[in-house]
N, C-alpha and C positions, 0 to 999 in steps of 0.2 A: 613370383617366378621361381624363387628358391635359388640355391647356388650349386655349382658343380665343380669338383676338382679331380684332376687326373695327373699322376706323376709318371714320368717316363725318362729313359736315358740311364747310363751307368757311368761310374767313375772311370776316367781315362778316355772316354769317347771324345773324338775330335769333331763329330757332327751328330745330330739327332734328327730322326724323321718321325713325323706324327701324321696319322690319317684320321680325319674326323669320322670316317665311316666306321672306325673301330669302336666308337662310343655312341653311335647313332641310336642304338637300341636303348641306351640309358637316358636319353634326353627326351623331354616333352616337346610337343610341337612348338610351344612358345619359346622354349630355350633354344631350339634350332635356329630361331630368327634373331637371337641376341648377339652381342659383341663378346668375343672371348679374348683373354689375355694369356700369353705364353711367356713365362719367366725362365731364363736360362742362366745358370750360375757356372762361372768358370774360375779356375785358379789364375792368379796374377803371375806374370813372368818374374824371374829373379831380378832382372834389370829394370831400370826406369825407361819409359818411352811409351809411344802410342800402341794400342792393340785394336784390331778391327774384328767385327762380327757381322756376318751377312745372314739374311733370312729370305726364303723364297716361298711363295704361296701359289698353288695351282688349283684352279677350280675344276668342276666336272667337265667343262668344255676343253680343258687342256690349256687354258690361258694362264700364264704365270705373271706374278708381280714380285719384284725383289727390292730390298733396301739394305744399305750397309751403313753402319755407324762406327765412330772411332772414340775410344776413351784413353786418356792419359794416365799412366801408372807412375806414381812417385813413391818410393820407399822412404820410411822414416830414417833420418840421419841425425847425427849429433848437432845440437844447436842450443843457443841460450838467449833468453829475453829478460830484460830488466824493466820494471815499472815503478813509478812514484804514485802513491795512492792518496794519502791524506796528510794534513798538516795541522798542528795546533800550537798556539802561542802560550808558553809557560810563564813568561814575564815580559817586561819591557825589553829585555836583551836576549832572551832564550826562546827557541822554538823547537818543536819536535816534528821530524819528518818520518813518514812510514813508507817502506819500500817492499817490493816482492820480486822474486826471480823464479824463472822456470827453465830447467835444463831438459831439452828433448833428447832422449836416449835412442841409439840406433836399434834397428830390429835385430832379433836374435839374442843370443846370450851376451850380457853386458860384461865388460871388463873393468878393471879398476880405473878410476879417474879422479882428478882433483878440480874442484871449483874454487875460484878466487874472487872475492868481493872487495873492491877498492872504494874507499870513501874519499872522494876528491875534495880538494880545497875549494872554497867558495871563490867566485870571481865577480868583480864589480862590473858596472856598465861598460867600462873601458877595457875589460879583460884583465885587469890587475888581480894577481893572486892575493887573497885576503888572509893567508896564513894557515898553518896546519890546525890551529885551534878554532878556525871559523866553521869547520864541519867535521864532526867526529861521532863515534859511538862509544858506549860503555860496555865492557866485556860482560859484566854480571847481568846487565839488561838483555844483551843479545842471547846469552846462554839461557836465561829464563824464558825467552820467547821461543828459541829454537828447540830446546830439549823437551822431551816428554818425561813425565814423572813415572818411574817404575818402582813399585813397592812390593817386595816379596814375590817378584816375578810377574806382577800384574801392573799393567799401564793404567794409572789413575787419572792422568791428564795428558792430552795429546799436544805435543809441541808442533811448531810450524815448519820443521825441517823433516822431510820424509821422502822416500823413494816409492813411487807409485808403480806397482807391478801391473795392475789392471784396475778395473772399476771396483774391485772388492778387496784386494790384498795390498798391503803397504809395509815398508820397512821404516820405522821411526828412529830418529836420533835419540839415544837414551841418556845423553849427558856425558860430560867430560870424564866422569869417574867410572863409566860403564863401558866395557869392551863390547864389540859387536853392535847389534841393533835390536829393536823390539819388533818382532813380526806380528802384524795385525792381520788375521786371516778372516775370510768369509765364514770359516768354521771356527767357532770359539775354542774348540778342543785343540786347535793348532796354534793358538796365540802363545807368545812367550819370547824370551830372549833367544837370539840366534847368533852364531858366529859366522854363518855363511856370508853375511853382509856386514862389514864393519864400517861405521860412520864416525869420523872424528872431526872436531872443529878446533882450530887454533887461532887465537887472536894476536894482532901485532900492533905496535905503536908506530909513530911516524918514522922511527929509525929502523924498523923491521925487527924490533925486539919483541919476543913473545910476552904476552900479557896473560896473567892468570884469569881463568874463567870466572873467578869469584871477585875480581878486582872491580871496585865501584867508583874509582876516581880517574885512573889513567885513561887518556884519550886514545881510543882505538881508531886506526886509520885503514885497517884491512883485516880480513879473516879468510881462512881457507877451510874448505870442507873436503876431506879426503875419504873417498869411498873405496874400500878394498874388498874384492871378491875372493872368498876362500878357495884355495886350490881344489880343483875338481868339482866345485859347485857350479851348477848350471842355473843361472838366474836370468830371467827375461823381465824387462821392465820398460815402461813407457816414458816416464819423466822423473826428475827429481824436483821437488817443490820447496821453495823457501817462501811460505805464504805471506808473512808479514813480520817485519822487524823494524826497529827505529834507529834513527840517527838524530844528532842534535846540531842546531845552527846557533852559533854565538854571533848575534848581529849588533853587539854593543858598539862597534865601530862604524856601523852603517848609518848614513844620514836618514832621517825620517822621510819616507816617501821614495827612497831610492830602491833600486832593484839589483839583486844579486842572482847569479846563475849557480844553482846547486846541482851537483852531478854525483852519480853512483854508477860504478862499472862492474859488470859481471863477466867472467871469463872462464872458459873450459876448453881444454885442448887449443885448437886454433880459432875458436869462436869467441867473439866478444860483443857485448852490447852495453851501451851507456844510456842511462835515463837522465835527462836534464829538465829542470823546471825553473821558472822565474820566481824567485823568492822576493816578494814585495815587502820591504820593511815598512810596516804600516806607520802612518802618522798617528802618533798618540792622540793628537787633537787636530782635527781638520775642520776648517770653516768654509762653508759653501753657501751660495745664493742661488735661488731658483731662477733659471733663465727661460723656461718654457715647458713644453710638453711634446713628446714625440711617441707615436704609436701607443697612446693611452697612458704613458708613464711620464712622471715629472722628470725634468732634466735640471741637474744642479751643476754648478761650476765652482771650483776652488780658485783662490787668488783674484785676479782681475776679471771683471765681467762688465758687459754693457747691456743696458736695458732701456726700453722705451717707456716713458712715464705713463702714457695713455694705455698701453697694453697691460701694464701691471696696476693701473689705477692708483698710482702713488703708494703702493704697498710693496715692501721688500720682504720676501720670505727667505729666512736663513735656516741653515741646518748645521749643527755641530755634530761631528762624528768622533766618538770617543772609543779608541781601541783598548778594551779592558783585558786584564789577565787575572790569573789566580791571586796575584798580589793585591788586587783591588777589592777582593771579596771581604765582606764584613766591615766595610768602611763606608763613610759618607762621601759621596761625590759632590764637590762644590766647583761650579764653573762660573766665572764672571765675564761680562762683556761690556766694555766701555762704549756706549752708543755714540754714533757720530752726531755732530751738531745738526739741528734741524730735524732729527728723527725721534719719534716717540714710540714706545712699546705699545702694541695693540693688545688691549685687555683680552685675556682668555686665550691668547694665541700660543702659549707655551705648552708643549706636550712632548712626550718621549716614547720611543719604541726601540726594540732591537732591530738592527739593520743587517739583513742578509741579501739585500737587493731591493730595487725600487718596488717590486711586486711581492716582496716577502719581508714584512716588518711586523712581527708579532709583538704584543705588548707584555707578554709574560714568558719567562723561560721555564716555568713549571718547576722551579727549583729554588723558590724563595724571593724572586724579584717579580713584581707586578706593577707596571707603570700606571695602571689604572686603580691600583690599590695602595698598599702601604708605601710603595716607592714612587708614588705620583710626584712629579717635580713640583717643588715649592719655589716661587719666584718673588723677589723683592727688588726695589730700586732705591738707590741712594745717590747723593751728590758728592762729588770729589773734585775739587779744583774747578768747579763750574761745569763738570761733565756728569752725565747721568750714567751710573754704573748699575747694570742688571746682574743680579746674583741668582743662579739656579742651583737648588740643592736637591739631591736624591739621597734620602737616608737609607742606611743599612743595606747597601747594595750586595747582592749575592751573585758571585760569578759562577757560570756553568758553561762548559763546552761539550756539545753533543758529538764532537768529532767532525762535524761539518761547519763549525764556526758560526752557526746560525744565531748564537746568543752571545757572541764575544764583542760585537760592536754595538754601541749605544748611539742612537740618533736623538738629538734634542732639537725640536723645531720651535721657531718663534717668528713673529712678524713685526716689522717696524713700518710706521707710517711716516711719509715725508710730505703729506698733503698740506700740513700746516707750516711748512718751511717757508718763511718769507723770501728766501733766496729766489724762489721761482718767479717772483714778480719782476725780477730784473735780469734773469738769466734763463737760457734755454738748455743749459747743461750743468750738471754738478756731480762731483765724485764724492761718495760717502765711504769713508774709511773707518774701520773699527777693528779692534783686537780682542779676541777671547782668550782666557787663560784657565788652565786646569793644572793646579800644582805648579810644577816647573815648566810645563809645556804651554806654548802659545800658538795662536794661528790668527792671521790677519786677512782681511779682504778689502779690495778697493772696487766699489761698484759705481760705475759711471752711468748716470741716468740722463737721457736726452728727451726733451719734450718737443713734440712736433708743433710748429707754429700753425695755428688754425686761422685761415683767412676769414671764414665765417661759419658759425655753428648756431643753430636755432633750436630752442625747446620751448614748451609751453605747459601750462597746468591750469586746471580749473580751481577756483578758490572756494573755500567754504564761507559760511556766513560771518566768520570771524576774520576773514581776510587771509587765512592760511591755505596752503595747498590741501586739496581734498585727499584724505587718507582713508584707506579701506581696511575693514576688519578681515578676519580669516575667511568669511563667507563672501567677500567681495562687495560688501555694503559700506557706504560712507560712515565713518565714525562721528563726524560732525556734519550737520545739514549743509549740502552744497548750495552755492549761490549761482547766479547767472554770469558771474565775472570770470574772465579768462585772462591770465597774465602770461606775457611772452618775454623771453630772454634771448637776445641776439649777441653772441660773442663775436667780436670783430678784431682781426689783426692781433692775435694774442702774442705774437712775437715782436710787436711794435716795429714792424719792418717798414721800409720806405716803399710802399706799393705803387706809388705814382711819383717818379722822380721829377715830373714837370709841374707838380701842384702840391700845395699844403693840405689839400682836402681829398676825401674819397666820397663817392656817392653810394648810399645804401638805399635800395628800394625794398619794400616789404608789403606784400599783398595778402589780405585775408580773403579766403575763399569760403564763404558761408551762405547758406540759404537766405534769401531776402526776408523770409518769414521770421528769421531770428532777429532782424532789425539791429544788427551790431552797431554800437556807438563807442567811439574811441574817446577816452577821457584825456584831454590835452594835458591836464595837470599830472597825469600818471607817467607821462613820457619823461624819462630820466636817462642820462648817460653817465655811467660810473667807470672809474678806473678798474681795470682788470686785476683781480686778486685771486689767484688759484686756490688760496687757502680758505676762502670763504664759500658759503653756500651760494650756488649759482655763479660762483667765481667773480663776485664783486663785493665791495665794501660800501654799504649805504651811507657811510660817513665821508666818502671820497667821490664827490660828483665832479665829472669833467665838464669844463666850460667850453665855449666856442663850438657850438654845433647849431644847425638850423633844420627845421622840420617843415615839410609841406604835406598836406593831406587832402586826398580826393575822396570825399565821403560817398561819391557815387560808386567808385570802383574799390573803395577801401584800400587805396594804395598810399602807403606812407613813403615819403622820400626824405632822406636825412643826409645832410652834408656833414661829414665827420672829419675831425682832424686826422691827417695822415701821421704815420709813425707813432701812433698812440694805441696801446692795447686797452680796449674798453668793452663795456657791456651795455647794450641798449635795453631798457625795460619799459614796458607799457601795458595798459590794460584795456580790454574791450568789455562792455556790458551788453549781454544778450537779453532777450525779452522773456526768458524763463519758460517759453512755450515748447521747449524741445523734449523729446522722449529720451528715456535712458538708452545709452549707447550711441547717441548722435555724435558724429565726428565733424570737427571743424579743422580745416587744413589751412596752412599758412606757408608762404614761400618767400624767401628773402634772397636778394642778389647784391653783390658788392662790385661796383664799377663794371657791371656787365660781364665779369670774368669768373666770379666765384658765387656759388649758390648753396642754399641749405633749406630744407623743408621741415615742417613740424606738423604733427597731427595730434589733436587733443580729443580723446573720447570722453564725452560728457556724461555725468551722472544727473539723473532727473532731479529738478528742483521741486521740493514740496512747498507749494505756495502757502499752505496753512501754517507751515513751520517758520518760513522766512518772514511772512507778514510785512513785505516791503510796501511802503506807501507809494501811491501814484504821484509822480511829480514830473515837471517839465523844467529842464535845465538849459539855459541859454548861455553859451560860451562866446566871449568876445576875444578874438585872437589876432595876432599879426598875420597879415596876408602872406608874407614871405617866411614866417617862422611860426608854425602852428602851435608849438609848445610854449610860445611866449604869450600868455594870457594877459589881457589888458584890463586894468582896474580903472574905474571912473568913467566908463562910457555910459551915456544916459540915453534912454529911449522913451518914446511914447507909444502907447498901444491903441490902435484903431481897429474898428470892425466895420465890415461892409453892411450898410443898412439897406435891405432890399426895398423897404417902403419908399425911401427917398432916392434910391440908387446912387448913394454917395457914401463916402467914408465918414464915420463918426468917431470922435475921440472917446476912448473907454476910460471912465473914471476908475482909478486903481488904488487899492490900499497898499499894494506892494511898492517898494521903492525900485523903480526900473533903472537902477544904476549898478553896474557890475561891481562885485566885491573884490577883495584882495586876490581871489582865485580867478578873477575875470569872469564871474558867473552871476547870473540871476536865476534864482530857483523858485519855481511855482509849486506850491503844495496843492495838487489837484483834488485832494480829498477835503481839506478845509476850504479851498477855493474861495478865499476871501475877496477876490475880484470878480466872483460870479462868472467865470468863463463858462461858455455854453458849448456843448458839442454841436457839430454840423454848422458852425459859423466861421466865416472867413475872417481871420485876424491879420493885422499888419503891424510889424514892429519897425518903427522908423527911428533911426538914430538922430538925436537932437544935439548931442555934444560928444565929441571924440576926445580921447586922451591927447595930450600935447604932442604935436608932430604928426598926427594921423589925420587922414581925410575923414570927412563926416558926411557920408552919402549912402550908408548901408540901409537897405530895405529888405525885409524878409516877410513872407506870407506863410501862414499855417492854418490848418483845420484840425481840431481835436475831435476824434471819433468816440462816440459812446460805445459801450461794450456790445459786441455782436453786430456792430454796424460796419459795413464795408466802406472802403475809400470811395468807391463809385457812388454809393448811396449818400455818403456825407457830402461829397462834391455837388451832387444834384440838389440835395436839400439846402445847401448853403447858397445856392444861386451864384456860385463863384464865377460861372461862365459869363455873367453880366458885369463883373467888376472891372474897373478901369484903374490904371495907374494915374499919377498926377499929370501925365502928359496926354491923358485921354486914350491911351492904348489898352487894348484888352490884355488881361493878365493870363498868360498861358498856364495851363494846368501843370506843366512840368516845373513851373516856378513855385509851386505850392507844396509845402511839406505836410504830410499827414501823420498825426500821432494817434496811437490807439488809446484806449481808456486808461492805460497805465502810464501814459506820457512818453518821455524820451528826451533826447538831447538835440539841440540846434546849435550850429556853428555859424557865427557871423564874423567876417574878417574885415579889417581895415588896412588900407595901404599907408605905409609910412611915407610921408611926403618930403622928408629931409634926406640929406646925406649926413650921417653922423659917424663918429668913430668912438669905439670903446677900447680902452687900453686895459689889458689884463696881465697879471703876473702869475705864473704857474710853476709847479714842480715839473720834473721831467716826465711824470706820468699823467700830466694834464690836469691835476687837481690844483685847487686854489692855494697860493702861497702868500707868505708875508711880504708886503711891499718893502723894499729896502728903505732905510731911513733917509728922509729928505729927497726922495727920488722925484724926478720929473722927466718928461719925454717930449722931444721936439718932432712934430709931424708936418708933412706937406701934402696938400690935396692937389691932384693932377686931373686934367681933362684930356681924353683921347677919343679918337674915332675907332671904329672896329673894322676889321677886314677878315676875309676868309682865311682860315687856317689851312694852308696848303698841305700840311702833313696829315690832315684829317679829311682830305677831299680826294675823290677820284672822278674822272670825267667819263660819262657814258654817252655814246653817240648812237642814235637810232635813225636809220634811213630806210626808205622803201622804194621799190622799182618794179616795172613791168617785166614780162618775160623776154622782151627784146626780139620777138619773132617778126615783128613788123620792121622791115628794113628802114633804117634812118629814124626810127621813133622808139624811144625807150624812156617813158616818163618816170620821174622820181618825185619823192616827197620826203620832207624832213620832220622829225619829231616836233610837234606843236607848231608846225609851219615856220620854224625858226630858220635862220640863215644857214646854220650848219648841223642842225639836229642834235646839238649837244646840251648837256646839263651837268653841273657839278652836284654830286651827292656825297653824303657822309661815307667815309671809307668803312667797309665792312657791313654796310646796311643793305636792305633790300630795295629794289626799284621795280615799280609796277607801271606798265603802260598798256594801252588798249589799241587793238587794230580794228579799223572800221572798213566795211566793204558792203557787198550785197550778197544775196542768197546764192549759194553755189560757187562762190569765188574760192579758189584754193591758194594756199600760201605755203611757203617754205621759209624757215627762220635759220639764219646762219650766225654763228657767234665767233667773233674775233677772226674773221677771214677764213673760216673752215670751208673746205671744198665740198663737204657734204652737209646737207641740212641737219640741224639739230632736231627739228621736229616739223612735221607737215600736218595740216588739218584743213577742214573746209568750213567756210563761214556759214552760219545758219541765220538766226534772226536777231542777234545782238552782238555788239562789239566784244571781241575776245580779249580777256586780260592775259597778259604775259608777265610773270614774276621772275626777276633775276635775283637770286639769293646771294647774300654775303659778298658784295662786289668789293674786291680787295685791290683791284688795279684798273687802269683805264680800259674800257671795254667798248667794242663796236658790235652793233646788232644790225643785221641786214634782213629786212622782210621783203621777200620776192614773191610776186604773184606768179603762179605757175600755170594758171588756166586762162590767162588773158594778157594782152599787151599792156593793159592799164596798171598803174601803180595802185597800192592800197588807197582807199578813200580817205583814211585819216590814220595818224599815229599820234596818240594823245597821252601825255603824262597823267597818271592816276594817283600814284602814291609814291612818296619819297621822303627822305630825311636830309635836311640841309646840313652841310658841313658846319663845324663849329666856327663861330666868330671869335676872333681874338683881338686884343688891343693892337692897334697900329702904333708901334713905338715912334714912328717918324712924326706922328701927330701929337705926341705927348706934350702938354703945356701946363705949367704950374698955374694954379688958381689962387691968386692972392699970395701972401707970404706965409712962412711957417707959423704953426700954432704950437703952444706948449700946454700940455695937460699934466695934471698932478692930482693929488688927493683932494686939493681944495675944490676942484670942479668935478669930483667923483670920477676922475679919469675919463671924462667924455668931452666931446666938442661937436657942435652942430653947425651945418652950413644950410642956410635957407635960401629959397628963391634962386636956385642955380638954373642956368640955361639948359634946356633939354635938347636943343639942336642948334645948328648954325644959321637957321632961317631959310635954308634951301632943302630941308628934308633930311639932312644928314644928322643922325643923333649923336649926342655927346654921352660919354660914359666916364665915370669918376672912380679914381683909385686913390689910396693913401700910401705914403711911404714914410717909414720911420727914418729920420735923419740922424738922430743920436739920443742919448739919454744921460741924465745926471744921477749919479749914485754916490752917496757919502761925500757930497761936495765936489766930485770930479766928473767932468763931462767926457763921454765916450762917443766916438764916431761909430755909428751902427755898421758902417760898411767895412770897418777894419777891426773893430773890437770883437773878441771871442768870449767876452765875459758872459753874455747872454745870447741865446738863440732867438732870432726874431722870426715869427711866422704870422701869416695873415689868413683871415677867414672872410669869405664873401668879397674878395678883393680882385675879382676877375673883370671888373668894370660894371658899375651899377648906375642907374639914373636916380633912384631913390633907395633908401634902405640904410642899414647899419653895417659898418666894416669893423671887424675886431682885429686889433694888433696885439700879439701876445709875445711877451718876453719870458722865456723859460730857461732854467738852469741847464747846463750840459748834463749828460747822463751820469757823470761822476759826482754830481752835487744834488742834494735834495734840500729844498727850503722847507721850514716848518709850516704846517697848515694853519690858517686863521679860521675864524668862525664864519667870517663873511662867505669747335670750330666746326665748324660744320662743313658739309659738302655744298658748294655753291651749285645753283641750278636754275633752270628756267621752267616756269609753270605755265602751261597753256591748257585751259579747260581741266585743271586739276592734275596735269601730268608734269613731273619734275625732270629736268634734264641737267646733267652735271655741267658746271661752268668752271669753278675754281674752288680751292680749299683754303680756309684761313680761320683763325680764332678771333674772338672778339678782342678789341683793343681797349686798353684802359684809357678812359677819357682824359684828354690833356687839358689841364686847367691853367690857372694863372701861373706865370713863371715865379719860382720861389725867389725870395729876397732875404737872405740870411746873413747874419754876421759871420765873418771868417777870421781866422787867426791872422 
């Protein structure tokens, strides 16, 4: 389109007129359609204030458009500004500050004026004057900075003091010995000394006495710049500039880390400006600890700090900040730090950098110091009075300040590990204090670490063929051939808290969720409970096994139930064997729950097992365990092996080469490859116990079929003709009672019931580990018999009734739950209750909860009884089922599923059985009671408990109810008919004996719909009342 310009108007005009028709012939057709801009330039008025300008445009039709705008006019007047620019530290006690000033000169010809610069005394945080020598300047230094160098009438160096006439012309201060000034012109021919503008500078000390411009020692507290305009000279200028000059701060009396206020005041005429900045007297040595991360940058704190053990994973990251000066240059920096007890230096953690901010930490100053090169920190440790002293050495340090202090501060980083500090096994909090030293400077820190108590935490890992955790190389492949074993670790109550004040025990449940094709088998001998030790791998010491726990195992659901001692930090360890048929990446999940309140899950991703590499033999392992304590394997149980003979339709005894008696691991192992007993696939076998260990019943019978490779269970069952087999009573053997093993074999668990009531006396340290029995000790125990009654604190009453709609006058039939007298049943508090409603097709119901005036839900009966689920019943609850479509009541209200409240011992029925018994090392601290009555003859069962009456230690008898020498606790003492009770004496927390070798929202569910009822959390199960010694 091109451009077009047209100038119009004359100087002095108060208005201008322009007609586009006057330029129409000069415009192209396209330009005539474009936008035009009109610029109008006017002179500003002499005074300050607003001015207005109006414009009017009229088109060909005579229509006009107007607009008015206002502009503020401000003329330049005398003013002054002062600024602080940079700072540098010259030594541990001296610093240099850089300032600048600017004097705005009024419009028109300037007149003579005087500028005064006052160097104020420093002030501390409380406003106290720190004296005239705290902040000062040196005359010779000021003169050198302010004056220009003029040689033979030529300016060879520009000083920082000058008068700026405009953007091109300046008058420079030419020094104390030169009158006038040096005029620097846009035109070189006009440069030279001039007397039209005379600039003089005079320096003064604190008493107002003039100081020579060449003085290098006297402290200057002010200076004046006098500008004199020669008579009849007409000089116009914009500003006078003092671009940069320095003062000094003597901070020798300032405490490290304190702050002073440093000020400098500029004055001209009646104008004044003071620049103030906060001078931070740096800590020569500062010790900090990392406390976290914010916005992507690490956060460090000096002095006292608090950290969470788990968040820092037991690692403390420290930073030492060294404020260096020129006096540190060409020297070796040596820093020592006395490490706190329980902390160890992490190898390779020491490194250094310059510190100009969290995100600005270069490792070299490009001036002789390179922390990754010759100045890389050297670290060593030594012992001094039982303490570990770390020494960090930085050789031949070269100081350099770029003016921005980017390379003045040195940061030394290092890490300390407290993971191996044994203090954590008895404490949830510890403060680590240490002091670093650099020459005469020192810095200390107190870091308090708190460890969160874990109620339950679970982890797992696949094992390799050597029994170690599978480790992967950089490509993700196992370094050692994996096996089919998976080991689990469950950390429980790591704070050793009293999680159940009503019991000495906690219940842990642990369920493996795995494909049935994996055929998981739990090794009972792998189940161990260890004392918690945060300093060890997986947080347990394999040398410190905790006693007094019981295990039950449901091999159908793979559910493990463990009764653990309360107030004991421990780790449960166990192993499953899988059948090696899984593919790479297969996941096995596992969930654990503690007392129904706390839970933790674990997932293990498996690496495929190379069968040719593992070459595991096919074998069948038969484990004999205590029915009430799965991890207690039983030695000495003897069996006979029979097989079902199809020809004679009878059992035949199998001649065996293997000794069918459990070994010290409670196991009988069949090598199915050597198969010395000639076991055959697809044959029904029977293991029949012929002799049980002392105190155990002898009635165990188990059936199994061994499948050949590639044969299914169905085929093996059919081929064995097991459907025809009978037990000794002539009853058919159900298929569900037969265990099938594939060609690789597997594990079989056979349990025996302990028929006695026995007591085991243990002595432990406060962490649950076995302790040395006191010399000559014995314990007096009493057996008691009691009945049981419902625990009212664990029970709620639910009442369910039904009725018709009442539309038939005088007839409103009702029905109660289970046709009982009041429709009530007691259930476990917090549990679910399920009942069903019976009726006929088309019958409509409304369900009301706790007297609600509106139904919680309505529905229509179809062809089956309708289940109703009430969730988490925490309080007595009433449920009314009303028929809305007929006068009849529901046909039936029937209990379907519920959980009974806990039964507890009835103290009023407690009766001593015989007299006290004494146990000691002579009888291995055990006593057995045989042939105890199981009930009163009228169907009311008896339950047995044991109480410790007292103990003898070092020849002195102590009453257990009053002595605080030992803490007495019980296991499995909530009332048993048969089994073993453990009574434990343990030292209080302050003593350690040496070890010997020996909530959910409640609701109602109808046809899959849930309706809110109440809200509550699960309750910790109340167990046997504790009986402990007291002071």
